[in-house]
C-alpha positions as protocol buffer text, in pm:
chain_id: "A"
residue {
  index: 1
  type: UNK
  ca { x: -4428 y: 30093 z: 9311 }
}
residue {
  index: 2
  type: UNK
  ca { x: -4431 y: 29851 z: 9066 }
}
residue {
  index: 3
  type: UNK
  ca { x: -4428 y: 29536 z: 9116 }
}
residue {
  index: 4
  type: UNK
  ca { x: -4513 y: 29123 z: 8925 }
}
residue {
  index: 5
  type: UNK
  ca { x: -4702 y: 29042 z: 9237 }
}
residue {
  index: 6
  type: UNK
  ca { x: -5058 y: 29065 z: 9229 }
}
residue {
  index: 7
  type: UNK
  ca { x: -5201 y: 29343 z: 9403 }
}
residue {
  index: 8
  type: UNK
  ca { x: -5457 y: 29230 z: 9720 }
}
residue {
  index: 9
  type: UNK
  ca { x: -5688 y: 29525 z: 9666 }
}
residue {
  index: 10
  type: UNK
  ca { x: -5877 y: 29361 z: 9989 }
}
residue {
  index: 11
  type: UNK
  ca { x: -5610 y: 29374 z: 10213 }
}
residue {
  index: 12
  type: UNK
  ca { x: -5431 y: 29690 z: 10105 }
}
residue {
  index: 13
  type: UNK
  ca { x: -5449 y: 30015 z: 10061 }
}
residue {
  index: 14
  type: UNK
  ca { x: -5406 y: 29993 z: 9721 }
}
residue {
  index: 15
  type: UNK
  ca { x: -5723 y: 30133 z: 9507 }
}
residue {
  index: 16
  type: UNK
  ca { x: -5629 y: 30021 z: 9156 }
}
residue {
  index: 17
  type: UNK
  ca { x: -5405 y: 29805 z: 9001 }
}
residue {
  index: 18
  type: UNK
  ca { x: -5243 y: 29770 z: 8655 }
}
residue {
  index: 19
  type: UNK
  ca { x: -5275 y: 29375 z: 8563 }
}
residue {
  index: 20
  type: UNK
  ca { x: -5155 y: 29246 z: 8208 }
}
residue {
  index: 21
  type: UNK
  ca { x: -5408 y: 28924 z: 8116 }
}
residue {
  index: 22
  type: UNK
  ca { x: -5722 y: 28806 z: 7936 }
}
residue {
  index: 23
  type: UNK
  ca { x: -5919 y: 29064 z: 8241 }
}
residue {
  index: 24
  type: UNK
  ca { x: -6083 y: 28737 z: 8360 }
}
residue {
  index: 25
  type: UNK
  ca { x: -6022 y: 28780 z: 8724 }
}
residue {
  index: 26
  type: UNK
  ca { x: -6273 y: 28708 z: 9016 }
}
residue {
  index: 27
  type: UNK
  ca { x: -6441 y: 28941 z: 9222 }
}
residue {
  index: 28
  type: UNK
  ca { x: -6274 y: 29231 z: 9018 }
}
residue {
  index: 29
  type: UNK
  ca { x: -6334 y: 29483 z: 8781 }
}
residue {
  index: 30
  type: UNK
  ca { x: -6156 y: 29520 z: 8458 }
}
residue {
  index: 31
  type: UNK
  ca { x: -6150 y: 29784 z: 8238 }
}
residue {
  index: 32
  type: UNK
  ca { x: -5946 y: 29736 z: 7917 }
}
residue {
  index: 33
  type: UNK
  ca { x: -5660 y: 29980 z: 7881 }
}
residue {
  index: 34
  type: UNK
  ca { x: -5457 y: 29860 z: 7567 }
}
residue {
  index: 35
  type: UNK
  ca { x: -5523 y: 29567 z: 7342 }
}
residue {
  index: 36
  type: UNK
  ca { x: -5259 y: 29368 z: 7276 }
}
residue {
  index: 37
  type: UNK
  ca { x: -5092 y: 29227 z: 6926 }
}
residue {
  index: 38
  type: UNK
  ca { x: -4860 y: 28932 z: 6925 }
}
residue {
  index: 39
  type: UNK
  ca { x: -4653 y: 28820 z: 6644 }
}
residue {
  index: 40
  type: UNK
  ca { x: -4341 y: 28613 z: 6507 }
}
residue {
  index: 41
  type: UNK
  ca { x: -4110 y: 28851 z: 6369 }
}
residue {
  index: 42
  type: UNK
  ca { x: -3787 y: 28743 z: 6191 }
}
residue {
  index: 43
  type: UNK
  ca { x: -3492 y: 28908 z: 5956 }
}
residue {
  index: 44
  type: UNK
  ca { x: -3584 y: 28904 z: 5594 }
}
residue {
  index: 45
  type: UNK
  ca { x: -3359 y: 28658 z: 5507 }
}
residue {
  index: 46
  type: UNK
  ca { x: -3540 y: 28392 z: 5682 }
}
residue {
  index: 47
  type: UNK
  ca { x: -3853 y: 28536 z: 5601 }
}
residue {
  index: 48
  type: UNK
  ca { x: -3758 y: 28489 z: 5221 }
}
residue {
  index: 49
  type: UNK
  ca { x: -3727 y: 28135 z: 5284 }
}
residue {
  index: 50
  type: UNK
  ca { x: -4052 y: 28063 z: 5513 }
}
residue {
  index: 51
  type: UNK
  ca { x: -4371 y: 28021 z: 5241 }
}
residue {
  index: 52
  type: UNK
  ca { x: -4574 y: 27855 z: 5489 }
}
residue {
  index: 53
  type: UNK
  ca { x: -4654 y: 27857 z: 5889 }
}
residue {
  index: 54
  type: UNK
  ca { x: -4560 y: 27447 z: 5882 }
}
residue {
  index: 55
  type: UNK
  ca { x: -4179 y: 27560 z: 5704 }
}
residue {
  index: 56
  type: UNK
  ca { x: -4137 y: 27742 z: 6095 }
}
residue {
  index: 57
  type: UNK
  ca { x: -4004 y: 27368 z: 6170 }
}
residue {
  index: 58
  type: UNK
  ca { x: -3713 y: 27432 z: 6012 }
}
residue {
  index: 59
  type: UNK
  ca { x: -3605 y: 27744 z: 6241 }
}
residue {
  index: 60
  type: UNK
  ca { x: -3470 y: 27829 z: 6559 }
}
residue {
  index: 61
  type: UNK
  ca { x: -3679 y: 28020 z: 6779 }
}
residue {
  index: 62
  type: UNK
  ca { x: -3634 y: 28263 z: 7083 }
}
residue {
  index: 63
  type: UNK
  ca { x: -3842 y: 28196 z: 7367 }
}
residue {
  index: 64
  type: UNK
  ca { x: -3927 y: 28272 z: 7726 }
}
residue {
  index: 65
  type: UNK
  ca { x: -4041 y: 28052 z: 7905 }
}
residue {
  index: 66
  type: UNK
  ca { x: -4191 y: 28262 z: 8163 }
}
residue {
  index: 67
  type: UNK
  ca { x: -4403 y: 28479 z: 7892 }
}
residue {
  index: 68
  type: UNK
  ca { x: -4719 y: 28500 z: 7953 }
}
residue {
  index: 69
  type: UNK
  ca { x: -4794 y: 28384 z: 7572 }
}
residue {
  index: 70
  type: UNK
  ca { x: -4647 y: 28061 z: 7447 }
}
residue {
  index: 71
  type: UNK
  ca { x: -4556 y: 27974 z: 7053 }
}
residue {
  index: 72
  type: UNK
  ca { x: -4837 y: 27683 z: 7123 }
}
residue {
  index: 73
  type: UNK
  ca { x: -5104 y: 27950 z: 7280 }
}
residue {
  index: 74
  type: UNK
  ca { x: -4984 y: 28204 z: 6931 }
}
residue {
  index: 75
  type: UNK
  ca { x: -5050 y: 27890 z: 6693 }
}
residue {
  index: 76
  type: UNK
  ca { x: -5377 y: 27817 z: 6843 }
}
residue {
  index: 77
  type: UNK
  ca { x: -5511 y: 28232 z: 6835 }
}
residue {
  index: 78
  type: UNK
  ca { x: -5357 y: 28214 z: 6482 }
}
residue {
  index: 79
  type: UNK
  ca { x: -5606 y: 27930 z: 6395 }
}
residue {
  index: 80
  type: UNK
  ca { x: -5297 y: 27645 z: 6258 }
}
residue {
  index: 81
  type: UNK
  ca { x: -5126 y: 27351 z: 6360 }
}
residue {
  index: 82
  type: UNK
  ca { x: -4876 y: 27409 z: 6615 }
}
residue {
  index: 83
  type: UNK
  ca { x: -4511 y: 27329 z: 6450 }
}
residue {
  index: 84
  type: UNK
  ca { x: -4198 y: 27234 z: 6654 }
}
residue {
  index: 85
  type: UNK
  ca { x: -3850 y: 27458 z: 6593 }
}
residue {
  index: 86
  type: UNK
  ca { x: -3546 y: 27328 z: 6569 }
}
residue {
  index: 87
  type: UNK
  ca { x: -3371 y: 27345 z: 6939 }
}
residue {
  index: 88
  type: UNK
  ca { x: -3041 y: 27587 z: 6918 }
}
residue {
  index: 89
  type: UNK
  ca { x: -2718 y: 27531 z: 7083 }
}
């Protein structure tokens, strides 16, 4: 069965579980199944106006507050200073 709950392998009859994350879970042996690449995308008309990462501050961004990867962590991984997006209506 698929679930968003973390399987307790010690207290169930489950032998294996697939998790999404960095693989640093205490007491768990983890094997990378698939590398994840996350990057922003936009319409070509918007991309044409962007000359630098900082120009993203003049745009609105779709965000998911429950996402494992936030914009802040994306900026950090990209090695650039985070920007604050415009707020949508």
